[in-house]
LUMRO-525967 format. One record per residue (C-alpha): residue number from 0; residue in one letter; chain; x, y, z. Coordinates in Angstrom, 2 decimals. Last residue first. Example, Ala and Ser with C-alpha at 12.3 -4.5 7.8 and 13.67 -1.06 7.14 Angstrom:
! LUMRO-525967
k,r,c,px,py,pz
1,s,A,13.67,-1.06,7.14 $
0,a,A,12.30,-4.50,7.80 $
This chain:
! LUMRO-525967
k,r,c,px,py,pz
581,x,A,95.03,95.36,-39.59 $
580,x,A,96.80,94.18,-36.55 $
579,x,A,94.18,91.23,-36.22 $
578,x,A,94.77,89.85,-39.77 $
577,x,A,98.88,89.46,-38.89 $
576,x,A,97.85,87.57,-36.12 $
575,x,A,95.92,85.19,-37.67 $
574,x,A,98.66,84.55,-40.40 $
573,x,A,101.18,84.11,-37.53 $
572,x,A,98.87,81.54,-35.90 $
571,x,A,98.27,79.43,-39.43 $
570,x,A,102.05,79.34,-40.09 $
569,x,A,102.77,78.03,-36.78 $
568,x,A,100.35,75.74,-36.61 $
567,x,A,101.26,74.68,-40.39 $
566,x,A,104.73,73.75,-38.90 $
565,x,A,103.70,71.80,-36.38 $
564,x,A,101.34,69.48,-38.04 $
563,x,A,99.64,66.86,-36.42 $
562,x,A,96.87,69.36,-34.30 $
561,x,A,96.50,71.72,-37.19 $
560,x,A,95.76,69.10,-39.58 $
559,x,A,93.07,67.86,-37.03 $
558,x,A,90.96,71.28,-37.04 $
557,x,A,91.35,71.49,-40.68 $
556,x,A,90.36,68.21,-41.72 $
555,x,A,87.20,68.15,-38.93 $
554,x,A,85.87,71.88,-40.24 $
553,x,A,85.67,70.60,-44.01 $
552,x,A,83.91,66.96,-43.13 $
551,x,A,81.34,69.05,-40.60 $
550,x,A,80.77,71.31,-43.50 $
549,x,A,80.46,68.55,-46.39 $
548,x,A,77.90,66.82,-44.31 $
547,x,A,75.66,69.70,-43.39 $
546,x,A,75.22,70.66,-46.84 $
545,x,A,74.67,67.14,-48.12 $
544,x,A,71.79,66.74,-45.55 $
543,x,A,70.24,70.61,-46.84 $
542,x,A,70.17,69.46,-50.23 $
541,x,A,68.57,65.51,-49.44 $
540,x,A,65.81,67.48,-47.37 $
539,x,A,64.45,69.12,-50.16 $
538,x,A,61.29,71.08,-48.67 $
537,x,A,58.49,71.30,-51.70 $
536,x,A,57.60,74.14,-53.25 $
535,x,A,60.06,73.68,-56.08 $
534,x,A,58.26,70.68,-56.71 $
533,x,A,59.69,70.12,-60.25 $
532,x,A,58.65,73.63,-61.43 $
531,x,A,56.25,72.14,-63.64 $
530,x,A,54.59,69.32,-61.47 $
529,x,A,53.92,72.14,-59.15 $
528,x,A,52.42,74.70,-62.01 $
527,x,A,50.54,71.42,-63.32 $
526,x,A,49.08,71.23,-59.32 $
525,x,A,47.48,74.72,-59.02 $
524,x,A,44.23,73.99,-60.57 $
523,x,A,42.29,77.49,-60.54 $
522,x,A,38.39,77.15,-59.23 $
521,x,A,36.35,76.95,-62.78 $
520,x,A,33.17,79.84,-62.76 $
519,x,A,30.30,79.22,-64.41 $
518,x,A,28.11,81.46,-66.17 $
517,x,A,24.56,81.54,-65.69 $
516,x,A,22.52,81.55,-68.51 $
515,x,A,20.67,84.80,-69.56 $
514,x,A,17.29,83.76,-71.70 $
513,x,A,15.23,83.00,-68.68 $
512,x,A,13.16,80.35,-68.38 $
511,x,A,16.09,78.85,-67.34 $
510,x,A,18.95,80.10,-65.96 $
509,x,A,19.93,83.56,-64.34 $
508,x,A,18.96,85.09,-61.25 $
507,x,A,19.90,89.48,-60.66 $
506,x,A,16.49,90.60,-59.71 $
505,x,A,14.53,92.58,-61.75 $
504,x,A,12.43,90.67,-63.60 $
503,x,A,11.69,87.04,-62.66 $
502,x,A,8.12,86.30,-62.81 $
501,x,A,8.43,88.88,-66.13 $
500,x,A,10.69,85.69,-67.42 $
499,x,A,7.45,83.57,-67.72 $
498,x,A,6.51,80.46,-65.37 $
497,x,A,7.36,77.25,-66.79 $
496,x,A,10.57,76.76,-65.78 $
495,x,A,9.30,76.50,-62.13 $
494,x,A,6.03,74.24,-62.69 $
493,x,A,8.11,71.10,-63.30 $
492,x,A,11.52,72.12,-61.26 $
491,x,A,14.56,73.52,-61.40 $
490,x,A,15.85,76.09,-59.44 $
489,x,A,16.63,79.41,-60.68 $
488,x,A,20.28,79.84,-60.34 $
487,x,A,21.50,83.00,-58.80 $
486,x,A,20.83,86.64,-57.15 $
485,x,A,17.73,88.00,-55.58 $
484,x,A,17.56,91.94,-55.03 $
483,x,A,13.82,92.50,-55.28 $
482,x,A,12.07,93.36,-58.45 $
481,x,A,10.09,89.86,-59.76 $
480,x,A,9.32,87.32,-57.47 $
479,x,A,5.85,86.16,-58.87 $
478,x,A,4.61,82.32,-59.40 $
477,x,A,1.10,81.82,-60.07 $
476,x,A,0.23,77.80,-61.11 $
475,x,A,1.65,76.62,-58.41 $
474,x,A,0.79,72.72,-58.03 $
473,x,A,3.91,71.27,-57.90 $
472,x,A,5.59,73.33,-55.50 $
471,x,A,8.84,70.58,-55.01 $
470,x,A,11.08,73.25,-57.66 $
469,x,A,10.25,75.78,-54.49 $
468,x,A,12.94,73.34,-52.68 $
467,x,A,16.00,74.75,-54.50 $
466,x,A,15.32,78.01,-52.62 $
465,x,A,15.62,81.08,-54.78 $
464,x,A,19.12,82.57,-53.66 $
463,x,A,20.09,86.15,-51.62 $
462,x,A,17.84,88.55,-50.87 $
461,x,A,14.36,90.21,-50.36 $
460,x,A,13.52,94.37,-50.85 $
459,x,A,10.35,93.79,-51.74 $
458,x,A,8.41,94.13,-54.97 $
457,x,A,7.26,90.61,-55.88 $
456,x,A,6.55,87.68,-53.38 $
455,x,A,4.13,86.38,-54.93 $
454,x,A,3.03,82.44,-55.00 $
453,x,A,-0.19,80.73,-56.32 $
452,x,A,-1.54,76.63,-56.39 $
451,x,A,0.78,76.38,-53.35 $
450,x,A,-0.43,73.01,-51.25 $
449,x,A,3.16,71.63,-50.93 $
448,x,A,3.65,74.17,-48.60 $
447,x,A,7.29,72.23,-47.48 $
446,x,A,9.02,73.82,-50.65 $
445,x,A,8.79,76.67,-48.55 $
444,x,A,11.52,75.25,-45.99 $
443,x,A,14.51,77.33,-47.31 $
442,x,A,12.26,80.17,-46.61 $
441,x,A,12.99,83.44,-48.46 $
440,x,A,16.29,84.55,-47.88 $
439,x,A,15.78,88.99,-45.72 $
438,x,A,14.16,91.49,-46.58 $
437,x,A,10.10,92.25,-46.66 $
436,x,A,8.85,96.29,-47.02 $
435,x,A,5.82,95.92,-48.62 $
434,x,A,4.36,94.87,-52.23 $
433,x,A,3.82,91.27,-52.59 $
432,x,A,3.15,89.39,-49.49 $
431,x,A,1.05,86.65,-51.48 $
430,x,A,-0.04,83.01,-50.04 $
429,x,A,-2.32,81.28,-52.39 $
428,x,A,-3.13,77.47,-51.46 $
427,x,A,-2.51,77.10,-48.27 $
426,x,A,-2.48,73.18,-46.75 $
425,x,A,0.60,72.78,-45.41 $
424,x,A,1.05,76.44,-43.62 $
423,x,A,4.10,74.73,-41.56 $
422,x,A,6.10,77.30,-44.32 $
421,x,A,4.76,80.26,-42.62 $
420,x,A,6.78,79.52,-39.31 $
419,x,A,9.80,80.19,-40.92 $
418,x,A,8.59,84.08,-40.94 $
417,x,A,9.19,86.30,-43.97 $
416,x,A,11.80,88.84,-42.68 $
415,x,A,11.32,92.50,-41.40 $
414,x,A,9.32,94.36,-42.40 $
413,x,A,5.57,95.54,-43.40 $
412,x,A,4.72,98.33,-45.28 $
411,x,A,1.36,96.99,-46.77 $
410,x,A,0.45,96.25,-50.43 $
409,x,A,0.12,92.25,-50.07 $
408,x,A,-1.45,90.65,-46.89 $
407,x,A,-3.11,88.46,-48.14 $
406,x,A,-3.24,84.83,-47.03 $
405,x,A,-6.07,82.16,-48.75 $
404,x,A,-7.15,78.35,-48.24 $
403,x,A,-10.27,77.96,-50.27 $
402,x,A,-11.78,74.42,-49.59 $
401,x,A,-15.03,75.82,-47.90 $
400,x,A,-15.55,78.39,-51.07 $
399,x,A,-15.40,75.19,-53.34 $
398,x,A,-19.39,75.45,-55.09 $
397,x,A,-19.32,79.32,-54.05 $
396,x,A,-16.61,81.46,-55.45 $
395,x,A,-16.36,84.48,-57.52 $
394,x,A,-13.59,85.51,-58.68 $
393,x,A,-10.25,88.37,-58.22 $
392,x,A,-7.46,87.73,-60.57 $
391,x,A,-4.10,88.02,-59.29 $
390,x,A,-3.82,84.06,-58.73 $
389,x,A,-6.53,84.61,-56.39 $
388,x,A,-8.55,87.46,-55.39 $
387,x,A,-11.53,86.90,-53.38 $
386,x,A,-15.91,87.45,-54.22 $
385,x,A,-17.54,85.36,-51.68 $
384,x,A,-20.71,82.40,-52.02 $
383,x,A,-23.03,81.10,-49.75 $
382,x,A,-24.85,78.42,-49.77 $
381,x,A,-28.10,77.92,-47.35 $
380,x,A,-29.70,75.09,-46.44 $
379,x,A,-32.80,74.12,-45.20 $
378,x,A,-36.23,75.87,-44.60 $
377,x,A,-35.59,76.21,-40.43 $
376,x,A,-32.00,77.41,-41.88 $
375,x,A,-28.52,75.69,-41.56 $
374,x,A,-25.83,78.21,-42.98 $
373,x,A,-23.41,76.01,-45.99 $
372,x,A,-19.78,76.95,-46.81 $
371,x,A,-19.44,73.96,-49.43 $
370,x,A,-16.90,71.91,-49.12 $
369,x,A,-17.30,71.40,-45.59 $
368,x,A,-14.09,70.33,-43.83 $
367,x,A,-13.09,68.76,-40.80 $
366,x,A,-9.56,68.22,-41.72 $
365,x,A,-8.27,70.59,-38.49 $
364,x,A,-4.13,69.75,-38.33 $
363,x,A,-3.42,70.73,-41.88 $
362,x,A,-1.49,73.93,-41.55 $
361,x,A,-3.74,76.12,-42.90 $
360,x,A,-7.19,74.41,-40.68 $
359,x,A,-5.01,74.63,-37.39 $
358,x,A,-4.04,78.44,-38.06 $
357,x,A,-1.36,78.57,-35.20 $
356,x,A,1.40,78.79,-37.94 $
355,x,A,0.16,82.39,-37.85 $
354,x,A,1.87,82.93,-34.68 $
353,x,A,5.47,84.44,-36.26 $
352,x,A,3.00,87.67,-36.84 $
351,x,A,4.60,89.42,-39.79 $
350,x,A,6.64,92.26,-38.39 $
349,x,A,5.84,96.10,-38.14 $
348,x,A,3.21,97.59,-40.76 $
347,x,A,-0.13,97.82,-41.82 $
346,x,A,-1.29,100.40,-44.39 $
345,x,A,-4.02,98.96,-46.14 $
344,x,A,-4.09,97.11,-49.46 $
343,x,A,-4.41,93.28,-48.34 $
342,x,A,-5.24,91.87,-44.45 $
341,x,A,-7.08,88.67,-46.45 $
340,x,A,-7.46,85.93,-43.85 $
339,x,A,-9.07,83.12,-45.36 $
338,x,A,-8.95,79.60,-43.76 $
337,x,A,-10.13,80.70,-40.55 $
336,x,A,-10.22,78.32,-38.20 $
335,x,A,-7.46,78.13,-35.61 $
334,x,A,-8.28,82.19,-35.19 $
333,x,A,-5.77,82.38,-32.27 $
332,x,A,-3.21,84.05,-34.51 $
331,x,A,-5.46,87.32,-34.85 $
330,x,A,-3.96,87.65,-30.95 $
329,x,A,-0.87,88.69,-33.04 $
328,x,A,-1.78,92.00,-33.22 $
327,x,A,-1.19,93.44,-37.18 $
326,x,A,1.12,96.05,-36.28 $
325,x,A,-0.13,99.68,-37.31 $
324,x,A,-2.61,100.98,-40.07 $
323,x,A,-6.17,100.06,-41.33 $
322,x,A,-7.01,102.56,-44.42 $
321,x,A,-9.67,100.54,-45.92 $
320,x,A,-8.77,98.12,-49.25 $
319,x,A,-8.86,94.24,-47.65 $
318,x,A,-10.24,93.90,-44.65 $
317,x,A,-11.42,90.15,-45.27 $
316,x,A,-11.72,87.61,-42.75 $
315,x,A,-13.43,84.14,-43.91 $
314,x,A,-13.42,80.73,-41.40 $
313,x,A,-14.22,83.30,-37.98 $
312,x,A,-15.27,80.94,-35.08 $
311,x,A,-13.09,82.32,-32.07 $
310,x,A,-14.54,86.05,-32.94 $
309,x,A,-13.82,86.82,-29.14 $
308,x,A,-9.98,86.26,-28.49 $
307,x,A,-8.81,87.04,-32.35 $
306,x,A,-10.89,90.21,-32.51 $
305,x,A,-9.67,91.54,-29.68 $
304,x,A,-6.33,92.94,-30.94 $
303,x,A,-8.85,95.44,-32.91 $
302,x,A,-7.57,96.06,-36.15 $
301,x,A,-5.94,99.63,-35.75 $
300,x,A,-7.55,103.07,-37.10 $
299,x,A,-9.51,103.51,-40.60 $
298,x,A,-12.24,102.33,-42.57 $
297,x,A,-12.62,103.88,-46.35 $
296,x,A,-14.40,100.16,-47.76 $
295,x,A,-13.15,98.05,-49.50 $
294,x,A,-13.35,95.08,-47.35 $
293,x,A,-15.65,94.41,-44.80 $
292,x,A,-16.22,90.73,-45.20 $
291,x,A,-16.60,88.84,-41.83 $
290,x,A,-17.29,85.29,-42.05 $
289,x,A,-18.24,82.91,-39.40 $
288,x,A,-19.50,84.97,-36.76 $
287,x,A,-21.16,83.12,-33.59 $
286,x,A,-19.56,85.50,-30.83 $
285,x,A,-20.81,88.46,-32.75 $
284,x,A,-19.95,90.03,-28.98 $
283,x,A,-16.76,91.55,-31.00 $
282,x,A,-18.70,93.92,-32.90 $
281,x,A,-19.83,95.60,-29.92 $
280,x,A,-16.51,96.98,-30.22 $
279,x,A,-16.69,99.41,-33.05 $
278,x,A,-14.61,98.47,-35.80 $
277,x,A,-13.11,102.01,-36.82 $
276,x,A,-14.28,105.03,-38.94 $
275,x,A,-15.56,105.07,-42.56 $
274,x,A,-18.49,103.18,-44.82 $
273,x,A,-18.26,103.83,-48.22 $
272,x,A,-18.89,100.43,-49.80 $
271,x,A,-17.85,98.05,-51.35 $
270,x,A,-17.49,95.42,-48.92 $
269,x,A,-20.75,95.10,-45.90 $
268,x,A,-20.99,91.54,-45.87 $
267,x,A,-21.70,89.52,-42.64 $
266,x,A,-22.30,85.75,-41.93 $
265,x,A,-22.83,84.78,-38.78 $
264,x,A,-25.13,86.92,-36.81 $
263,x,A,-27.41,84.73,-33.88 $
262,x,A,-27.10,87.44,-30.94 $
261,x,A,-27.61,90.74,-33.34 $
260,x,A,-26.78,93.25,-30.83 $
259,x,A,-23.72,94.09,-31.65 $
258,x,A,-25.12,95.42,-35.06 $
257,x,A,-26.28,98.24,-32.63 $
256,x,A,-23.15,99.97,-32.65 $
255,x,A,-23.71,101.02,-36.35 $
254,x,A,-20.45,101.15,-38.59 $
253,x,A,-19.95,104.42,-39.57 $
252,x,A,-21.57,106.56,-41.84 $
251,x,A,-21.65,105.60,-45.75 $
250,x,A,-23.62,103.51,-47.63 $
249,x,A,-23.03,103.42,-51.59 $
248,x,A,-24.05,99.46,-52.34 $
247,x,A,-21.35,97.24,-53.10 $
246,x,A,-22.40,94.62,-49.84 $
245,x,A,-25.37,94.67,-47.58 $
244,x,A,-25.76,91.14,-46.99 $
243,x,A,-26.49,89.59,-43.68 $
242,x,A,-26.91,86.07,-42.65 $
241,x,A,-28.41,84.81,-39.51 $
240,x,A,-30.85,87.52,-38.22 $
239,x,A,-32.89,85.66,-35.28 $
238,x,A,-33.32,89.25,-32.79 $
237,x,A,-33.18,91.56,-36.04 $
236,x,A,-35.10,94.48,-33.61 $
235,x,A,-31.42,95.50,-31.58 $
234,x,A,-30.49,96.08,-35.35 $
233,x,A,-31.84,99.78,-35.34 $
232,x,A,-28.97,101.90,-35.39 $
231,x,A,-29.65,102.91,-39.23 $
230,x,A,-26.53,102.17,-41.72 $
229,x,A,-25.92,105.59,-42.77 $
228,x,A,-27.33,106.86,-46.89 $
227,x,A,-27.24,105.18,-49.86 $
226,x,A,-28.59,102.47,-51.49 $
225,x,A,-28.01,101.45,-55.27 $
224,x,A,-28.06,97.82,-54.90 $
223,x,A,-25.45,95.07,-55.11 $
222,x,A,-26.48,93.45,-51.52 $
221,x,A,-30.13,93.68,-50.37 $
220,x,A,-29.72,90.44,-48.69 $
219,x,A,-31.76,89.33,-45.42 $
218,x,A,-31.89,85.88,-44.22 $
217,x,A,-32.86,84.58,-40.59 $
216,x,A,-35.96,87.70,-40.52 $
215,x,A,-38.34,86.93,-37.52 $
214,x,A,-38.01,89.49,-35.40 $
213,x,A,-38.65,91.40,-39.06 $
212,x,A,-41.80,92.95,-38.66 $
211,x,A,-41.05,96.21,-36.13 $
210,x,A,-39.33,98.01,-39.06 $
209,x,A,-36.08,99.68,-38.36 $
208,x,A,-34.53,98.30,-41.58 $
207,x,A,-37.41,98.15,-43.66 $
206,x,A,-38.25,101.06,-44.66 $
205,x,A,-35.29,102.65,-43.13 $
204,x,A,-33.27,101.25,-45.53 $
203,x,A,-32.18,104.85,-47.25 $
202,x,A,-32.54,105.50,-51.12 $
201,x,A,-32.46,103.77,-54.25 $
200,x,A,-33.12,100.21,-55.39 $
199,x,A,-31.50,99.13,-58.62 $
198,x,A,-31.61,95.32,-58.92 $
197,x,A,-28.86,92.46,-57.94 $
196,x,A,-30.14,92.04,-54.41 $
195,x,A,-33.93,92.08,-52.99 $
194,x,A,-33.48,88.62,-51.04 $
193,x,A,-35.83,88.38,-47.93 $
192,x,A,-35.97,85.09,-46.02 $
191,x,A,-37.87,84.48,-42.79 $
190,x,A,-41.34,87.19,-43.29 $
189,x,A,-43.56,86.04,-41.27 $
188,x,A,-44.84,89.61,-41.43 $
187,x,A,-47.70,90.98,-38.38 $
186,x,A,-45.77,94.55,-37.97 $
185,x,A,-46.13,95.50,-41.86 $
184,x,A,-42.94,95.25,-44.14 $
183,x,A,-42.15,98.55,-46.05 $
182,x,A,-40.62,98.16,-49.82 $
181,x,A,-37.49,99.55,-50.61 $
180,x,A,-37.67,102.77,-52.45 $
179,x,A,-37.72,103.16,-55.92 $
178,x,A,-35.81,99.92,-58.64 $
177,x,A,-36.86,96.45,-59.54 $
176,x,A,-35.01,95.44,-62.53 $
175,x,A,-33.93,91.72,-61.37 $
174,x,A,-31.45,89.63,-60.40 $
173,x,A,-32.91,89.00,-56.65 $
172,x,A,-36.53,88.87,-55.86 $
171,x,A,-36.72,86.11,-53.44 $
170,x,A,-39.77,86.59,-51.05 $
169,x,A,-39.75,83.30,-48.17 $
168,x,A,-42.20,84.08,-45.55 $
167,x,A,-44.87,85.37,-47.21 $
166,x,A,-48.34,85.87,-45.09 $
165,x,A,-47.64,89.82,-44.46 $
164,x,A,-47.59,90.09,-48.14 $
163,x,A,-44.22,92.75,-48.97 $
162,x,A,-45.36,96.51,-49.68 $
161,x,A,-44.38,98.98,-52.13 $
160,x,A,-42.19,97.09,-54.74 $
159,x,A,-41.85,98.94,-57.53 $
158,x,A,-41.24,97.92,-61.85 $
157,x,A,-39.30,95.58,-63.33 $
156,x,A,-38.84,91.84,-64.32 $
155,x,A,-35.63,90.53,-66.30 $
154,x,A,-35.65,86.98,-64.16 $
153,x,A,-32.86,86.37,-61.84 $
152,x,A,-35.26,85.67,-58.49 $
151,x,A,-38.86,85.45,-59.22 $
150,x,A,-39.43,83.05,-55.37 $
149,x,A,-42.65,83.63,-53.60 $
148,x,A,-42.73,81.08,-51.06 $
147,x,A,-45.87,81.12,-48.49 $
146,x,A,-49.37,83.05,-50.22 $
145,x,A,-52.09,81.75,-48.84 $
144,x,A,-54.35,84.57,-48.84 $
143,x,A,-53.05,84.92,-53.06 $
142,x,A,-55.12,88.01,-53.93 $
141,x,A,-53.45,90.40,-51.96 $
140,x,A,-50.10,88.74,-52.65 $
139,x,A,-50.23,88.70,-56.77 $
138,x,A,-52.69,91.31,-56.76 $
137,x,A,-51.03,93.27,-59.60 $
136,x,A,-49.35,91.17,-61.92 $
135,x,A,-45.47,91.89,-60.93 $
134,x,A,-44.29,93.80,-63.73 $
133,x,A,-43.03,93.19,-67.72 $
132,x,A,-39.89,90.28,-68.56 $
131,x,A,-39.48,86.40,-67.41 $
130,x,A,-36.28,84.69,-69.04 $
129,x,A,-36.03,82.12,-66.21 $
128,x,A,-34.39,81.75,-63.26 $
127,x,A,-36.60,81.78,-60.79 $
126,x,A,-40.36,80.58,-61.50 $
125,x,A,-41.25,79.48,-57.75 $
124,x,A,-44.84,80.21,-56.38 $
123,x,A,-45.22,78.19,-52.91 $
122,x,A,-48.68,78.79,-51.13 $
121,x,A,-50.97,79.40,-53.98 $
120,x,A,-54.98,78.62,-53.23 $
119,x,A,-56.09,82.36,-54.66 $
118,x,A,-55.16,80.96,-57.76 $
117,x,A,-56.71,83.60,-60.18 $
116,x,A,-53.87,85.72,-59.80 $
115,x,A,-51.94,83.82,-61.95 $
114,x,A,-54.59,85.26,-64.78 $
113,x,A,-52.04,88.14,-64.70 $
112,x,A,-49.73,86.01,-66.32 $
111,x,A,-45.91,86.18,-66.06 $
110,x,A,-44.75,88.22,-68.85 $
109,x,A,-42.78,86.65,-71.72 $
108,x,A,-40.08,84.36,-71.85 $
107,x,A,-39.63,80.55,-70.24 $
106,x,A,-35.81,79.24,-70.08 $
105,x,A,-36.27,76.51,-67.37 $
104,x,A,-34.46,77.02,-63.98 $
103,x,A,-37.65,77.47,-62.28 $
102,x,A,-40.91,76.21,-62.89 $
101,x,A,-42.63,75.05,-59.76 $
100,x,A,-46.22,75.91,-59.12 $
99,x,A,-47.43,74.91,-55.63 $
98,x,A,-51.20,75.24,-54.20 $
97,x,A,-53.14,74.63,-57.61 $
96,x,A,-56.93,74.17,-56.45 $
95,x,A,-58.23,77.00,-58.83 $
94,x,A,-56.28,75.91,-62.06 $
93,x,A,-57.99,78.00,-64.60 $
92,x,A,-54.89,81.01,-64.29 $
91,x,A,-52.18,78.53,-65.54 $
90,x,A,-54.63,78.61,-68.89 $
89,x,A,-52.90,81.90,-69.63 $
88,x,A,-50.09,80.09,-70.64 $
87,x,A,-46.38,80.71,-69.22 $
86,x,A,-44.38,81.94,-72.76 $
85,x,A,-41.69,79.83,-74.58 $
84,x,A,-39.31,77.53,-73.07 $
83,x,A,-38.73,74.24,-71.70 $
82,x,A,-35.30,73.17,-70.98 $
81,x,A,-35.93,71.69,-67.82 $
80,x,A,-34.97,72.46,-63.43 $
79,x,A,-38.47,73.09,-62.93 $
78,x,A,-41.55,71.36,-64.53 $
77,x,A,-43.59,70.68,-60.96 $
76,x,A,-47.60,71.48,-60.81 $
75,x,A,-48.80,70.41,-57.36 $
74,x,A,-52.36,71.01,-56.44 $
73,x,A,-54.04,70.10,-59.82 $
72,x,A,-57.65,69.10,-59.78 $
71,x,A,-58.57,71.55,-63.14 $
70,x,A,-56.57,69.65,-65.32 $
69,x,A,-57.93,70.87,-68.10 $
68,x,A,-56.05,74.56,-67.64 $
67,x,A,-53.01,72.49,-69.35 $
66,x,A,-54.79,72.44,-72.46 $
65,x,A,-52.24,74.01,-74.63 $
64,x,A,-49.05,71.75,-73.92 $
63,x,A,-46.32,73.64,-71.78 $
62,x,A,-43.79,74.36,-74.44 $
61,x,A,-40.98,72.69,-76.28 $
60,x,A,-38.05,70.90,-74.26 $
59,x,A,-37.69,68.21,-71.39 $
58,x,A,-34.54,67.35,-70.15 $
57,x,A,-35.29,66.11,-66.95 $
56,x,A,-34.70,67.62,-63.40 $
55,x,A,-39.23,68.15,-62.88 $
54,x,A,-41.49,66.16,-64.43 $
53,x,A,-44.07,66.35,-61.11 $
52,x,A,-47.80,66.23,-61.47 $
51,x,A,-49.64,65.94,-58.93 $
50,x,A,-53.36,66.09,-58.57 $
49,x,A,-54.17,64.44,-61.40 $
48,x,A,-58.12,63.45,-62.09 $
47,x,A,-58.09,64.94,-65.78 $
46,x,A,-55.69,63.07,-67.34 $
45,x,A,-56.74,64.17,-70.38 $
44,x,A,-54.22,67.09,-70.36 $
43,x,A,-51.36,64.29,-70.33 $
42,x,A,-52.61,63.61,-73.88 $
41,x,A,-50.53,66.94,-74.79 $
40,x,A,-47.45,64.69,-74.43 $
39,x,A,-44.64,67.05,-72.38 $
38,x,A,-41.60,67.40,-75.14 $
37,x,A,-38.37,65.53,-75.96 $
36,x,A,-36.01,64.43,-73.59 $
35,x,A,-36.57,61.92,-70.46 $
34,x,A,-33.35,61.95,-68.22 $
33,x,A,-34.87,61.39,-64.62 $
32,x,A,-34.68,63.41,-61.52 $
31,x,A,-38.08,63.75,-61.68 $
30,x,A,-41.04,61.15,-63.00 $
29,x,A,-43.61,61.46,-60.32 $
28,x,A,-47.38,60.63,-61.96 $
27,x,A,-50.53,61.26,-59.39 $
26,x,A,-53.98,61.14,-59.63 $
25,x,A,-54.51,58.61,-62.79 $
24,x,A,-57.93,57.85,-63.35 $
23,x,A,-57.47,58.73,-66.71 $
22,x,A,-54.46,56.77,-67.81 $
21,x,A,-55.57,57.21,-71.37 $
20,x,A,-53.15,59.91,-71.31 $
19,x,A,-49.86,58.19,-70.39 $
18,x,A,-50.31,56.72,-73.96 $
17,x,A,-48.09,59.71,-74.58 $
16,x,A,-45.01,58.30,-74.08 $
15,x,A,-42.25,60.62,-72.18 $
14,x,A,-39.56,60.60,-74.41 $
13,x,A,-35.94,58.71,-73.76 $
12,x,A,-34.37,58.19,-70.81 $
11,x,A,-34.78,56.39,-67.25 $
10,x,A,-32.40,56.84,-64.96 $
9,x,A,-34.18,56.51,-61.45 $
8,x,A,-35.06,59.35,-59.46 $
7,x,A,-38.76,58.88,-59.90 $
6,x,A,-40.89,56.38,-61.27 $
5,x,A,-43.65,57.05,-59.25 $
4,x,A,-47.44,56.09,-60.68 $
3,x,A,-50.73,56.77,-58.44 $
2,x,A,-53.33,55.81,-59.54 $
1,x,A,-53.86,53.08,-61.67 $
0,x,A,-57.41,51.19,-61.55 $
């Protein structure tokens, strides 16, 4: 008799035949990763010997069938990634042997049934990405001594979390309505991944941050809560931490010095808080750091030059909307792997470093890129997202974050010319130098930046004409050169003419897409004047020769006559003497 039916990872479609319910000795049914539609046949509950029922990654609809509790031998029930709805039936609590329950990525509603705590053999419980409400049933941890993974992410569950069971390795409660103070950890905790983001937790970080149960934790996300107070100096306990989010809270004080004692940290996001002071020198010990996001705080002082020398693995550096001042250190040019450099909205001054052409990823020298920005932990890879300002709008990038190429120096006090070296950044997709004090002309080779999708040079003191090479930028979706001192004709190109007039305001430009046409000035033509005056500007050699010949002929006629005729000679000399006396 058939005990295992495995048809997973095919392109099967249609409904699941109810005749499967006749396979009374069936122990394992694997139908995941197909395109099955319709509801789960009620006859499946006849397969009382089933140990594994895997129907995930299909297009199944309807409810979990009544009588699911009769499958008392089930150890794995996987219905994830479908379009199932309705409530989670109380009969789930009759599956005493159940170890793994996957119901995530559906449309289940209602409360988590209290009977679920009867499943004392649970190891993995994943109900994330549904529309569940209410509170977590009492005893979901204490009555499940083997529970290692609990995922309730992106539901509408509320209540307080007092403690985290010591057996749980992966706890994800993000995207719910939990509140109150942060839970505490026991010293025997085996927690590796902890996500409490996008909730309403308040108060201090102390309960979690300074616990002795965090030595194994690699993933820690408290972003988008209402936490306050200072970030305590307890980070030496977090010796395994790889990814840390504290963003979008009300945290204050300075960046703790001991944060530099987390040797394996690769991702650090503390943006949108009230952090003040400067960047501690200990932060430069984080040599594996790939993402450093400290934007939208109250940080000040200069940008430490050593960032470029010590943190050479950085891919994303975001310091926007702070109070950093002084020159941008040339040492930043050692960040050859950087893909996003966002220093916008500070008080930085001086020239834009010419050595930015050392960015090997942005210039296209380094081509081995990941589409997603992923970090590898023991339980698999984590794909991160980040909020970036591109094309004048802020958006969260996840699926293609590894391909985003951005340089934003806007809203500072940079002066001098735009370095021509920037035009060698052939893979750059967004360049924003707006709202500075830049002068001189736009580099002629800006058309070499073929990948540009967004270019903003507005509100500067740029002069001269728009380079003709701008017409070669075929992927531009955003373009702005308004409020400069530019003159002349707008270059003709497929993209340039598609932009609104506002992209060119505040200059002396003309031609499409502007309504004012360029005035054509003809050069004066002097050839016709020369024809009209008979060529009076030319030398008339015939006239000159005639005058000379007449003079010579007259001279010799008089001289010869005086020599041959004596009476003429005497008369001439008498007349000459009278003229002298007079």
